[in-house]
C-alpha positions as CSV (number, residue, x, y, z in Angstrom):
1,M,-17.3,5.3,7.4
2,E,-19.3,6.9,4.5
3,F,-20.9,5.0,1.4
4,N,-22.4,6.2,-1.6
5,L,-21.6,3.9,-4.6
6,Q,-24.3,2.9,-7.5
7,Y,-27.3,1.2,-6.5
8,D,-28.5,-1.7,-8.0
9,L,-30.1,-5.1,-6.8
10,K,-28.2,-7.7,-6.5
11,C,-24.9,-5.4,-5.9
12,L,-23.4,-6.5,-9.4
13,K,-21.8,-2.8,-10.8
14,D,-20.7,-0.8,-8.2
15,Y,-19.8,-3.2,-5.3
16,V,-17.3,-3.1,-2.3
17,E,-16.5,-7.3,-1.4
18,L,-14.9,-8.2,2.3
19,R,-13.9,-11.2,1.8
20,D,-12.5,-13.1,5.9
21,G,-8.4,-14.0,4.7
22,A,-6.5,-12.0,1.4
23,K,-8.3,-14.4,-1.3
24,L,-10.7,-14.1,-3.8
25,T,-11.9,-17.4,-2.4
26,D,-12.0,-17.6,1.4
27,P,-15.4,-16.7,3.0
28,S,-17.0,-13.6,1.9
29,L,-18.0,-11.3,4.6
30,G,-20.7,-9.6,2.5
31,R,-21.3,-7.2,-1.1
32,F,-22.4,-3.4,-0.4
33,C,-23.5,-1.6,-3.0
34,G,-25.5,1.9,-3.0
35,S,-25.7,3.8,1.0
36,I,-25.9,0.1,3.0
37,Y,-23.2,-0.4,4.9
38,P,-22.1,-2.4,8.4
39,A,-21.5,-0.6,10.9
40,F,-18.0,-3.2,11.9
41,V,-17.3,-6.4,10.2
42,D,-14.7,-8.5,11.9
43,S,-12.5,-10.8,10.7
44,T,-10.8,-14.4,12.2
45,D,-7.9,-13.7,11.5
46,N,-5.0,-10.8,10.6
47,E,-6.2,-10.8,7.0
48,M,-8.9,-9.4,5.0
49,L,-9.5,-8.6,1.3
50,V,-11.8,-5.2,0.5
51,R,-12.4,-5.5,-2.8
52,F,-14.3,-2.7,-4.8
53,R,-15.5,-2.8,-8.0
54,T,-17.0,-0.1,-10.4
55,D,-18.5,-0.9,-14.1
56,N,-17.9,3.1,-14.6
57,S,-21.5,3.8,-15.8
58,V,-22.4,6.2,-12.8
59,V,-20.5,8.6,-10.4
60,K,-21.0,8.5,-7.2
61,T,-19.2,10.6,-4.3
62,G,-17.5,6.6,-3.3
63,F,-17.1,5.4,0.1
64,K,-14.2,6.0,3.4
65,A,-13.3,3.1,5.7
66,S,-11.4,2.8,9.0
67,Y,-10.2,-0.1,10.1
68,T,-8.3,-0.8,13.3
69,S,-6.1,-3.8,14.6
70,I,-6.0,-5.4,17.6
71,K,-3.8,-7.4,19.3
72,G,-5.3,-9.5,22.1
73,N,-7.6,-6.4,24.0
74,Q,-4.8,-3.6,22.8
75,L,-5.6,-1.6,19.9
76,T,-2.4,-1.3,17.5
77,K,-3.0,0.5,14.6
78,T,-5.7,2.5,12.9
79,F,-6.4,3.2,9.4
80,T,-8.6,4.5,6.8
81,C,-9.2,4.2,2.9
82,V,-10.6,6.3,1.1
83,V,-11.9,6.0,-2.3
84,S,-13.3,9.0,-4.0
85,F,-15.0,10.0,-7.2
């Protein structure tokens, strides 16, 4: 994964936020900014919300994330998402 967003202590300006489900009200899996990101994140079901926010005040290179769909012990699909500036 590549990750380079504007950093601020509380991740309020530019960030990627992950939710365990399809809604903003679902449980948070984390909010990430700067160059700090998790090695992997698991959802408890078949949906995960990925929300990207920017205040457009500082330009960084963006992020690239991959996700994999697993059913039982079988790998079913792998996808990549790229957001760059």
